[in-house]
LOLUMMAR-245035 format. One record per residue (C-alpha): x, y, z. Coordinates in steps of 0.5 Angstrom, whole numbers, plus 500, padded with zeros to 3 digits. Example, Ala and Ser with C-alpha at 12.3 -4.5 7.8 and 13.67 -1.06 7.14 Angstrom:
LOLUMMAR-245035
525491516527498514
end
This chain:
LOLUMMAR-245035
873876328877880324875882316881879311880880304881874300878872294871868294872868302865868306865871314860870318861876324858876331852880333857885334861889328867886326872892326876893320882898319881905315883905308890907306892913302889913296884907297877907297872902300865900298860896301854894298847891300842887296835889299832883296837878301835882307829877309829877317824882320828881327834884323831889320828891327835891329837896323831901325834901333840903331837909327837916331829918332829923326832917321827912324821917324823919317824912314817909317813916314816913307810911303811904300814898303820897298822905299822904307826898307831901302832908306832904312838899309841905306841909314843902317849901312852908313852907321854900321860902315863907319862904326867898323873903323873903330878909330879911338875905341869901339864905336856904337853905330847908334852913337854917331852924329851927322851934319850936312854941308850947305849943299846937303851932303852928309858928314860925320860929326865927330866928338872932338877932345883935347887929347883926340882928333879924329882923322878926315874920314869921308864917306858917300852913300847911293842907292837904288831899290835893288842895291845900296852902297857906301864908299869910305876914303881918307883925306879925300872927298868922295862921291858914288853913284850906283844905277841899275844896269837895266834901268827903265827910262821912260823918256827918249834918250836923246830928248832926256840927254838934251834936257840934262847933258852938255852938247858934247855928250848929247852928240856922243850918244846920238852917234850910237845907233843900237838903242840898247847900247845908247841907253846903257852909255846914257846910264854910265854917263849919269853915274859918272856925273852924279858921282863927280857932283857928289864929290864936289860936295854940291849935288845935282842943284850946286853943280848942274850937269849941263855945266861940264862935260864927262868924256873919255880919251884914249891913253897908252896902257902904261899909264895904268900902271898905278892902278892896283887890282884893277883891270886896265882899259885904254881910255880915261875919264876927263871932266870939262868944266864950263863954269870954272875951268880951274877945277881941273880934271887932274884934281880927281880920280874916277872908277867906273865899275860893274858891280854884282853883275847888275848895277853900274858904279861910279866913284870919284875921289879927290887927288889933291886931298892927299898930302904931296907925298901920297899923291903917286901912291897906287890906287886901291879899291876894296869892295865888300858884300855885307849884310851888317851884323850878320855877314860880310864878304869881300868880293875884290877881285871876283866877278862881282866887281868888274872895272869898266874904266879907270882914270889915274892922273898925274
end
């Protein structure tokens, strides 16, 4: 059965994965699992079976049942998600191979042949103990991060921010008198910064958070006309890079979402990875809640996906 995206439509898949078309230019697909809803031991064993021997060993060596389950679901989500995009022929999730770039960001290692060259599919994974997410794009680097809205931060927010954030960001947080609001804004900033460095392909060690500022600025509402299916907000996300001023904000698109009524999700995608003619294509986000090999629900346009802020740069 093919997947179609209808508001609040629920799908029961066959034991094999339902195929789906690759994302369109300037489109992002986001798939997520809630670990608490995956309760079948036999299904978890199926997930373990599709991992590589190395992945399986790493999962089983993790201390604590919650950590093992989260790591297993993350690897299973990546494999089953990519296998849905049956680019050349049916793909077995178990057959997929991966490599890491010099900073440790995973990539698909496609098996090239003389008569077939795979499209530039990019993906990124993020997970907490209560939600696992995978983002997919074509012709565009992607970084995602998810954090629990009510994440417990043991440290004083401003003290913690001074260790990792830029001076401008610390000043912004210091102006917020309500501790609850301050904590939520800190988490939003963290997810945006994390998504950005993951999109760069460098991660935290390769692009320390202190070397750039994430900030918002007001923009006219008509500037959001290019956003497809997203609620316009009168602000946009701006990146100021201290180390490399040539890394311009206009190279990247950002989405900041409230996901599943419980998490903040930040998505950063590369605009200049697209061809010249594709850069003005409307931005589109399609989101699925899934339990791989069991059921899929397209939640785009529902209360499960709420746009907090989005940026489209010309």
